[in-house]
N, C-alpha and C positions, 0 to 999 in steps of 0.2 A: 516686271511687274511684281510688286511685293506678296510674298506668300503670307497671306492673314494664318494657314494652320499654325504654325508656330504660335503667334499669341493666343489664340484659339484651344490651345492643347496645355500650354503654360496655368491659363484663368483657369481649366480645370482640375487643375493639380494642384492650386494655390490651395494651401492650408488655411480657411475659414476659422479653425477652433480658435476660441480665446488665448492668446498668448501673451507670455510677459513681458512688458516693454518699459522702459527705463525712463522716469518718468522728463528726468532732463533731457533724454533725446526728442520726448512728445515734445516740452518745451521752444527746441529748440527747430524742430522741423515744423512745427504751428508757427514758429517767427519768421521762417522761412518761406510757408504756404503763406503766409500774410505778409509778407514784403518788407518786414520789418528789421532794421540792420541787416539786410541778406548776406552781404560778405562775414560778417562775424558768424551770423548763425551755419552759413552753407559750409564755410571753417570746422563749425563744434560739429555737424552735422556729419559730415564727411570724416573727419576721425573719428567720431562714433562709431562709424558702422564699420568703418575697420578695424574694432577693438570687440562691436557687440551684435552676433549672429541674428539673433531674435530681432534685435534692431534691425539689422540689414535685410532679412527676408521680409519684415513687415514693409517696410517701405519698396524695395522689391516686387511685393506683392500689389500694393496700391498703384505703384510705376507701372506694371501689365496692366491693371483694372484699367487706367485712362488710354494707355495708347492703344489695347482694342478695344475701346467705346469710341474712340475715334475714325477706327477704322470700320464698324461696324454702327456705328450711330443710332444703337439703340434709344429709344427718346425718355428718359426717366430712369434710364437701367444703371448707371454709373451710381447716384447716391447712394440709391439702393442696396446696391454689393456694398457700397464701404461702409456704410452703416455696419452693415452685419460685419466688417472687423474689427481688431481690437485696437479702438485711435481716440480715446477720449475730447469727442468736441472737436478735433480736427475738420471735418466736413459738415457739423451740423446748419440746418437750415441753407447750405448754397444747393443753386442748381446746377446740372450737368455742364453747363460751360463757364460757369463761374468756376468749380474744378477743374475742368480742362486748364482756363487761363492761368488758376494758381499754381497748378503742374506742371506747365510748360516753365512758368518763371522759377520753381524748385529745381526743375531739370537745367535752365538754364545759367542757374547762378551755379550749381555743385558743378556742370560742368565746365565751366569757367574757374572753379575752386583747382579741380584735379588739372585743368592746364595749368594756372599758376604755380599749383605744384612743381612741375614738370618742366618750367622753363624761368622761375624765378627766384633766385635762391633765397632772398628775403623773405617772401612767402615762406620758403621752405621750415626756415626758422620759425616762422609766427606759429605754423601749423605745429611745429615738433614740439614748440613751448607749451601747446596748451593743451592743458589735462581733458581728458572724459570722465568727468565729473558721473560714476554712477549712485546715485542718492541713497540717501539710507532708506531700508523699513520698519515698520516696527519691530514685526516678528515673521516667523515661518517664513516659504521658498522665496520669498520677496528676501528675505532678510541675507538667507545662507545664500544666495546667489552673488549679491552686493560684498560680503566676506571674500567669498570666493575669486570674483576679479581682483577684489584689492590684491587678497595673498597673490595672487598670479601676476600680478600685474597690465591685468586686461584692462586697466581704464587706464592707461594712456598710451602713446603710439610711440614707439622709437622713432628717431632720426632718422637713425642709419637704414631703418626697414625701407621709410618712405625715398632716402634719396636710391636706395637700389631700386625703386620701382618706376623710374624715370619714364621708360618706354611704355611700360602699364597704365598713369597715370594720363600717359598722355593720349593712348587709344580711348579711356576710360574715359576722360573729358571728352573727346568728338563724341564716342556715343550717346554721352547724354545729351550734350550740343544736337543730335544730329535728331535726339528723338524730340528735345523743344522743340524742335525746328516742325518736325512732324504735324505736330499737335497746334502750334501756330506757326504755317509757311512763312508770314512775312514779319518776324521777330527782330527787329533791327540789332539791337544788342547780339542776340546770339549767333546771327549771322556774322558780324564782324569776327566775332572770337572762333566761329569756326571756319573764317578766312582765314586769319590768324593758324590756326591748325593747321590748315591746309598747305602752308606757305611753309611753315616749321617741317612739314613732312616732304618739303620738296613737290607741291604741286601748284603751282602757280596758276595753271590754266582755271583752276577749279575754285583759288582764291580770288581771282581776278571775279571769274561767276559770281560769289559771294559778297565783293564789296560793289560792284557794281548794279548789284538789287539794291542794297541799303543806297549808293549815292542816288539811283535813280524814284525810290518809290517812299525812301523814310521820311514822315513828318515832321522828324525833330532833325534842326539844323544842327546839332554839336556831330548826331549821328552820319548825318550827311557828309562834315569836313572831314569826322574821323578814316569814314569811308572814302573821298574823294585824296586824300593824304596816303592811305595805302596802297590804293591806286597809283595814286605820283611814285612811289618808291619802289610800286612791282615794274612800273615803263621805265623809271631811271634805272633798274637792275638790267631792263631788257636792252637800255640802250636807245630807246624812243623818248628822248631829252623833250620835245617837242610837246608830244601828250605828255606827260609828267610835266611841264612847268605850266599847261591847261591846267591842269586841276589843282597845281595850289596855286593859281590866281583866281582858281573858283574859290579856295578858301578867304579869300584876300578879298575878294568883291562881295563876299558874304559880308563882312562887319565883324565875325566873330573875334577875329586879331584886335578889334578897339575892346569887345565886349568882356573877352575872355584872355588874360595875357596868357594863359597856359599854351593859346595857338600863337603864339609871336615868333615861336620857331621857322612856320611855315617860311617865312623871310629869307632866312638862310638858306632855306630849299629853293626858294624862287631864286637867290644869287648864285647858288651851284648850279643851277640848270643853266642862266642864262652862260655863266665859265666854259659848263662844255657844251653850249651852242656855240664861242665862239665869239659872245658880247659880252665885252670885261667892261665896257665903258656904263652898260646896265647893272652889272654886276657891282659896282664902283658904287652904283647911285642906291643900290641897295644895301649894302651895308652902307653907306650912309645914312639912311634913314632908321636902320638898326642900332645904331651907337649913338644919334639923337635920340632916339623915341621910346628904347625897348633897353635898356641898360644888364638887365639882367639875360637876358636874350644874346647881347653885343657878350658878356660874360663865357657865356657856353659857346657861342660861336669860334671866341679865339682857341679857347679848349678845344673843341671837334676839326679846327683848321691844323693845330699841329700834333693831332692824329694824322692827318692826309697831309704827306711830306711831299706828295704830285702837283695837290691842288694847292700849294702854301708857296709853290716855287711859281707857279704860273700867275699867281694873284702877284709877287712880287716883282715878278717884271714887266708888271702893268702901273705904270706910274698912279694915275689916278687912287687905284685901288693901296698901290702899298701906302698912299697918304692917308685914307682914311684909318689903315691900322697904326701908325706911327703916329697918329694924330695923340693916339693915348697911350701910348708906349715904343718910344723911339727907337727900341732893339729887339723890335718884335721880329724882324727877317732876319734876324742876328743870332736868337736862342736857339 
C-alpha cells in the first residue's frame, strides 16, 4: 500500500513564499503543460532544471501538490494551492482535473526525455547543445542573478556531466513516468516508455505487463501496434516464436503497414519468425512481398541480415529465399 505520509510531509514543507523564476523556464514549462512542441519544451525544461535550483524547486513543489491531490482528492483544493505559488498564469482558469491531466502529460514528456538521454546518444548531443537561456532583466536582484548565472556557466549543461549520469537519468525517467501513471493510470504513451525502461533494466515481466495493458486498452491503433511489436520482441527473446508471430501478424492485420510506411519493418519480423519456426517457404513469400512493395524496408532488411550471419546462412541454404535476395544482388550471399 502506498504511504501518503511522505506526500503530506513534503507538501507541508514546501516553501510557498514568492520565488524568483526564470522567464524562459516559465515559457518552456507553460508550453510543456499546454503540450505545444512537447519534446522541445521537455528538453529545455529538463536541461534548465539541471542548472537552476529555484526553477527545479518550483517544479518539485507543483509536482508534489498534484501527486498529493491525486491521493487525497480534495475537490477544488489543487487550483487554489497552485495559484498561491509563484508561476505566472500557468494554471489560471484550470479545473483540478485539467491540472492533473496536464501535469501527467508534462511528467510523461520529462520522463521520456530522461529515458532518451540515458539510452540515445543522438538525443544526448541534442540536449548538450541546447543552452539554457536565462533572460535578461532590467535591474535589481533578478539582473544580478542572471549575470551571476552567465558568469559561472550555470546557464548551460555540460555534455560530460550528462553522460556520466546515465543510470541516474534512467532512474529519474522511470520515476517521472510512474508519477505520470499515478496521475493518469491508463496513459498509453507513458506505459509504453515505462515498459521500455523495464526492458533496459532487465525486468521483462514488468515490461510485458505494461505493453499488455496498452495492447488491450488503448484507443489509439498506433499505440496498440507499438505495444504489439514490443510484446513480439519480448516473446522472440524468450524463444516463444509462435506468440511473437501472432503479435506481428496482428500489426499487419491492423492495416497500419499500408497507412504508415514506418511500420513496414514488421514484415521483416514476420519473416524472421517464420525462419525460427522452420517455415522457410513462408519466409520467402514475405521477403518477396517486402522486395516488391517496400523498397526502403528491403534495403534495411539486407543490412540487418548481414549483421546476422547465422540467419543469413539459413536463408542461403533455402533456394526460394536465396532467389529473392539474388534477384537484386547476385553476390548477396557471397559478400
